[in-house]
C-alpha positions in Angstrom: -74.1 -2.2 -22.9 -70.8 -1.3 -21.3 -70.4 2.4 -20.7 -66.7 3.3 -20.2 -64.8 6.4 -19.5 -61.5 6.6 -21.2 -60.1 9.8 -19.8 -56.8 10.9 -21.2 -55.4 14.2 -19.9 -52.0 15.3 -20.9 -50.2 17.5 -18.4 -47.1 19.4 -19.4 -45.2 22.1 -17.6 -45.2 25.4 -19.3 -47.4 28.4 -20.2 -51.0 28.0 -21.1 -52.6 29.4 -24.2 -56.1 30.7 -23.8 -57.4 29.5 -27.2 -58.1 25.8 -27.7 -57.4 24.2 -31.0 -58.4 20.7 -32.0 -55.6 18.3 -32.5 -56.9 16.6 -35.7 -54.1 14.1 -36.1 -54.4 12.8 -32.6 -58.2 12.7 -32.8 -57.9 10.5 -35.9 -55.4 8.2 -34.3 -57.7 7.8 -31.3 -60.7 7.0 -33.5 -58.7 4.2 -35.1 -57.7 2.8 -31.7 -61.3 2.7 -30.4 -62.9 1.4 -33.7 -64.8 -1.8 -33.0 -64.9 -1.4 -29.2 -68.1 -3.0 -27.9 -69.4 -0.2 -25.7 -69.4 3.6 -25.4 -66.1 5.5 -25.0 -65.5 9.1 -24.1 -62.1 10.7 -24.5 -60.7 14.2 -23.7 -57.1 15.1 -24.1 -55.6 18.5 -23.5 -52.0 19.7 -23.9 -51.7 22.4 -21.2 -48.7 23.9 -23.0 -50.3 24.4 -26.4 -54.0 24.4 -25.5 -54.7 21.8 -28.2 -57.3 19.2 -27.5 -58.7 16.0 -28.8 -62.2 15.0 -27.9 -64.5 12.1 -28.7 -67.9 12.2 -26.9 -66.2 14.4 -24.3 -69.4 16.0 -23.1 -71.4 12.8 -22.8 -72.2 11.8 -19.2 -70.8 8.5 -18.1 -70.7 6.5 -14.8 -67.6 7.5 -12.9 -67.2 4.3 -10.8 -64.2 5.0 -8.5 -63.3 8.2 -10.3 -65.9 9.9 -8.1 -63.3 9.6 -5.3 -61.6 12.7 -6.8 -64.6 14.9 -6.0 -64.9 13.2 -2.6 -61.2 14.2 -2.0 -62.1 17.8 -2.9 -64.9 17.7 -0.3 -62.6 16.4 2.4 -59.9 19.0 1.5 -62.6 21.7 1.8 -63.3 20.6 5.4 -59.5 20.4 6.1 -59.0 23.9 4.8 -61.8 25.3 7.0 -60.4 23.5 10.1 -63.5 21.4 10.4 -61.3 18.2 10.0 -57.8 17.5 11.1 -55.5 15.7 8.6 -53.9 13.8 11.5 -56.9 13.3 13.7 -57.6 9.8 15.0 -60.9 8.2 13.8 -62.7 5.1 15.2 -63.8 2.5 12.8 -67.3 1.0 13.2 -68.6 -2.2 11.6 -71.6 -0.1 10.4 -69.1 1.6 7.9 -68.3 -1.6 6.1 -68.9 -1.8 2.4 -68.8 -5.5 1.5 -65.7 -6.4 -0.6 -62.0 -6.9 -0.3 -61.0 -3.5 1.0 -58.3 -3.1 3.6 -60.4 -0.9 5.9 -63.2 -3.4 5.8 -60.9 -5.9 7.5 -60.7 -3.7 10.6 -62.4 -4.8 13.8 -65.1 -2.6 15.3 -63.5 0.0 17.5 -60.1 0.0 15.9 -58.4 3.4 15.4 -57.0 4.9 12.2 -55.7 8.4 11.3 -57.8 10.4 8.8 -54.7 10.8 6.6 -54.5 7.0 6.2 -58.2 6.8 5.3 -57.6 9.3 2.5 -54.6 7.3 1.4 -56.7 4.1 1.2 -59.4 5.8 -0.8 -56.9 7.1 -3.4 -54.0 4.7 -3.4 -55.9 1.4 -3.2 -59.4 2.7 -4.1 -60.9 1.4 -0.9 -64.7 1.7 -1.1 -65.3 1.5 2.7 -62.8 4.4 3.2 -64.4 6.4 0.4 -67.9 6.2 1.7 -66.7 7.1 5.2 -64.9 10.1 3.7 -68.0 11.1 1.6 -69.9 11.3 4.9 -67.1 13.3 6.6 -67.0 15.7 3.7 -70.6 16.7 4.3 -72.2 14.0 2.1 -72.7 14.1 -1.6 -74.9 17.2 -1.3 -71.9 19.3 -0.1 -69.5 17.7 -2.6 -71.9 18.5 -5.5 -72.1 22.1 -4.3 -68.3 22.3 -4.6 -68.4 20.8 -8.1 -71.0 23.3 -9.1 -68.8 26.1 -7.7 -66.0 24.9 -9.9 -68.2 25.2 -13.0 -68.7 21.4 -13.3 -72.4 21.0 -14.0 -72.5 17.2 -14.7 -69.9 15.9 -12.2 -72.0 14.7 -9.3 -72.1 12.2 -6.4 -75.3 10.1 -6.7 -75.0 7.5 -4.0 -76.4 8.3 -0.6 -77.3 11.7 -1.8 -81.0 13.0 -1.4 -82.6 13.9 -4.7 -80.1 11.9 -6.8 -81.9 8.6 -6.7 -82.9 8.6 -10.4 -79.4 9.5 -11.5 -78.0 6.7 -9.3 -80.3 4.2 -11.0 -78.7 5.1 -14.3 -75.1 6.0 -13.5 -74.4 4.4 -10.1 -72.2 6.0 -7.4 -71.3 9.1 -9.5 -71.4 10.7 -12.9 -69.2 13.0 -15.0 -68.2 13.8 -18.5 -64.6 13.2 -19.7 -64.1 16.9 -20.3 -65.3 17.9 -16.8 -63.1 15.2 -15.1 -60.1 16.4 -17.0 -61.0 20.0 -16.2 -61.0 19.2 -12.5 -57.5 17.8 -12.7 -56.5 20.8 -14.8 -57.8 23.2 -12.1 -55.8 21.3 -9.5 -52.7 21.7 -11.7 -53.4 25.4 -11.9 -53.8 25.5 -8.0 -57.5 26.7 -8.4 -59.2 24.0 -6.3 -59.9 25.2 -2.7 -56.5 26.9 -2.5 -53.0 26.6 -4.0 -51.8 24.6 -1.0 -54.8 22.3 -1.1 -54.4 21.7 -4.8 -50.8 20.8 -4.4 -51.6 18.4 -1.5 -54.3 16.7 -3.7 -51.8 16.3 -6.5 -49.4 14.6 -4.2 -52.1 12.3 -2.9 -53.2 11.4 -6.4 -49.6 10.5 -7.3 -49.5 7.4 -5.2 -51.6 5.0 -7.2 -51.3 1.3 -6.3 -53.1 0.2 -9.6 -50.2 0.8 -12.0 -50.3 -2.4 -14.1 -52.8 -1.3 -16.7 -53.2 2.2 -18.2 -50.5 3.7 -16.0 -48.0 1.0 -17.1 -47.8 2.7 -20.5 -46.5 6.0 -19.0 -42.7 6.0 -18.4 -41.8 5.9 -14.7 -39.7 9.1 -15.1 -42.9 11.0 -15.8 -44.8 12.3 -12.8 -48.4 11.4 -12.9 -51.4 12.2 -10.7 -54.3 10.0 -11.5 -57.4 8.1 -10.5 -58.5 5.0 -12.4 -61.8 3.2 -12.1 
């Protein structure tokens, strides 16, 4: 059976309310839209101005597919903040890094050079898997990334691939796992400048605002609305 995350997070500028209220009308509309879908869907929507939410299976764990690249980004940003990585440092690509597919980085020849900032761009903008697995390693592997997720209060958002002790989860969920609520919460924390640091959060939002894949879900959002996203 297809397991799908439909993550819908509404971000509006304005003051936050501490209490959360269920948006019953929106929830009802969403239930109509997903009726008859052949698979499992999880939805979490939050209006940051009013605090109102709509949730359907929001706490169910789903495979993340490429959305796990957002936690990987957090891991890389943690290293940058500590000075353990340099955003503009030059890296050397090796054939051993190749993840078979149609990725841009995978077309590089062994020994070619590329700046770290461009590897990050490829991971987020084009969802390049070779770039992403390289960055997962540079971030301290899935083990360190999972520690960061835990420190943010995200108990289900985890990297499974190439991470010791996560083999059973990988067999079920693949590369990564999360709940719709937790993934939306990670984006909300970035918006609130609470991930790593205010400056790091702002940088991550800029990076997540350059999505090449804009012909599907993002096509329904007016181009005049600023969006930071990661689809999968």
